[in-house]
C-alpha positions, 0 to 999 in steps of 0.5 A, a space after each residue: 507456505 504449504 497449500 491448504 486442502 480445498 474442497 474443489 482441489 484448487 490451491 488456496 490464496 494468500 493475502 499479504 497485508 501490512 499491519 503497520 504504517 507501510 514498509 513491512 517488507 510486503 514486496 520481499 515477502 510476495 517475491 519469496 512466496 512466488 519463488 516457491 513455484 506454485 503461484 499463478 498470479 499476483 493480484 494488486 488490490 489497493 493503492 497505486 503508484 505510491 507503492 515502493 516494494 523493494 525486492 532483492 533477489 538473484 543479484 538484482 534489486 527493483 522497487 516495485 510500484 505497480 508491477 506485482 512483486 513476483 515479477 522477478 520470479 516470473 509471476 504475472 500481475 493483475 491490477 484489479 479494479 481497486 488499483 489506481 493505474 498510472 500509465 506513465 509510471 507503469 511504462 517507466 517501471 517496465 523499462 527498468 524491469 527490462 533492463 534488469 533482465 525481465 523479458 517483455 514486462 508489460 506482457 506480464 500485466 493484465 488490467 481490470 477495465 474498471 480501474 481508475 486512471 491517475 494522470 499528470 493532472 491528478 498529480 499536479 492537483 495533489 502537489 498543489 494542495 499539499 503545497 498550500 498546507 505548508 507545515 500542516 501537510 498530511 503526509 501524501 506521496 505527491 503522486 495523485 493517489 488521493 486526488 484520483 479517488 477524490 475526483 471520482 467521488 466529487 463527480 458522483 456527488 455532483 460537487 459544485 465549485 467551492 463545495 467541500 467534499 470530504 475535506 477538500 474543496 471542489 475547484 469547479 463544478 464537477 461534470 462528466 465521469 472519471 477516467 477508467 482503463 476502458 476509456 483508453 480504448 476509445 479515442 473520443 471518449 478518452 479526449 472527452 474525459 481528459 478535457 473535463 478533467 483539465 477544466 475541473 482543475 484549472 482554477 486550482 492549478 492556476 494558483 500553483 507551480 505544477 503543470 501537466 501535458 496537453 490533452 492530445 499528448 496525454 491521450 496519445 500516452 493512454 492509448 499506447 498504454 491500452 495497446 500494450 497491456 492485456 485488458 481483463 475479461 470478467 473471468 480472469 481471476 477464476 481462470 488464473 486461480 485454476 492454474 495455481 495459487 494466487 497471492 494478493 499484494 497489499 500496498 501501505 498498511 492497516 494503520 494508514 487505512 482510509 477508514 481504520 487509520 489515524 485520521 487525517 494521516 491516512 491514504 485514500 485506499 482500503 489497505 485491509 484485506 476487504 478488497 481482496 476477499 471481495 475479489 475472491 468472492 466475486 470470482 467464486 473462490 474461497 476466502 484467502 488466508 491473511 498473512 499479516 506483516 510487521 517489522 521487528 520495530 516500528 517505522 513510518 514516513 512523514 507526519 502522524 503519530 508514532 508513540 514509540 518513536 526513538 531517534 536512536 533507532 534511525 541508526 539502523 541502515 535503511 538503504 531503500 528509505 529516506 525523506 520524500 519531498 511530499 511524503 516527509 522524513 523517515 521515522 523509527 520507533 520500538 516494536 508497538 504491540 498496542 498498535 499491532 493489536 489494534 490493526 489485527 482487531 480492525 481487520 478481524 484477525 490474521 491467519 499467520 504472521 511474517 516478521 522482517 528485519 529480525 537481524 536488527 534484534 540480533 545485533 547484526 550491523 556495523 555499528 550494532 543497532 540499538 536495543 529494541 523494546 516491545 511496547 505493551 502499553 502507552 502512557 497517555 494524558 488519560 492514563 495507561 492503556 494497552 488497547 486502542 478501541 476499534 470504532 464503528 465502520 467509516 467513523 472518521 471522528 473516532 479515528 481523529 480522536 485516536 490520533 489526538 490520543 496518540 499524539 500525547 502518548 509514549 510507550 512503555 515496555 521491556 527490552 527484547 532479547 533477540 529475534 526469537 524473543 521477538 517472534 514469540 512475543 508477537 505470536 502471543 500478542 497477536 494470536 497467530 503463528 509466525 510463518 515467514 521470518 526475514 533476517 535481511 533484505 534478500 530473498 535468501 534471507 527469508 525462511 518458512 518458520 
């Protein structure tokens, strides 16, 4: 990707955003961009350890969860204040990367002191709530992501025992403050935060099967984490940008966004470019170019609407995706231009596109994959529609109404005549040029259009 001219002669930033329900090859795209050699840092700007960004390069494969997906290309990671940091998982991922030949992986990580910490308590609470939902599960990954955000919200609202906060019931009176990275530098503060956390969730966990370590053990782990990574100073992003280009790596997709996704099958995270643009502005840097990612067909995990669903497309090999205990089963459907147009409109447009899995449309595979259609409209109980309305900001009633509409929808469209047809169709539908094309999972399968 070429550098855009900047008034201050600094290279521009690229914000990688999934336009679907996740699994749009964000990790592989970030790795490809970083392999070009002019990237100074990968910035994670949302989500947490639920990310599963698969990269295949130089004979190696790694599923990136918290490390930036430029790590195999030697590019350092910055976990911004919008990321939920899970230290136990980060340590485990560092061991995997070291085994894959990355020297001192944790030495490549810098963490914002204001980032929230996900602990085993949050994970246990998340799984206990999902267990209680039974068949009505929302599709959580079971990794404590939403619970981490929700606990901070409950504290800020001073929730009382039994009070409902954003559709979740507070198990106890909320007191104290949520645990953040900076707290791991002070043993006394760390223990106080953990003690409050354990007390708050005890009534909920008492009725479930999921436990956690004691306060002392968790404190030891978190202290070790704080000593193993760099804690960012206030000018970290600007200093990194002075050395080269920044690539912002999003987690999940716009259709799962906490405010723009199809409620309640959403994440407790802002998956749009908003966080990334805000970080750039705060660092005194120009706005980033938004690279919107999509597959050549549509996929999602678990519960929630998928109007173009076609079980025949499950014949496409998915070596890195499957059924998760909490996340649910892997689902596939035809290329959904209605949903993609909605995603692009919801984030105010994209500057360019990256399209993956194009080999599927060219009949690559054994057996050959089924034909894929480009869905340009939905049949719904209310009639045929080709657009989904973007509602007011933070209007979950509007998002829930979209979910209801989509549950009764089916797709209509035409069969795609190979990868070139798909790329041209996407460019016309989304109003942006395709910049990166992928015909397989490996770095060498990608090219600049």
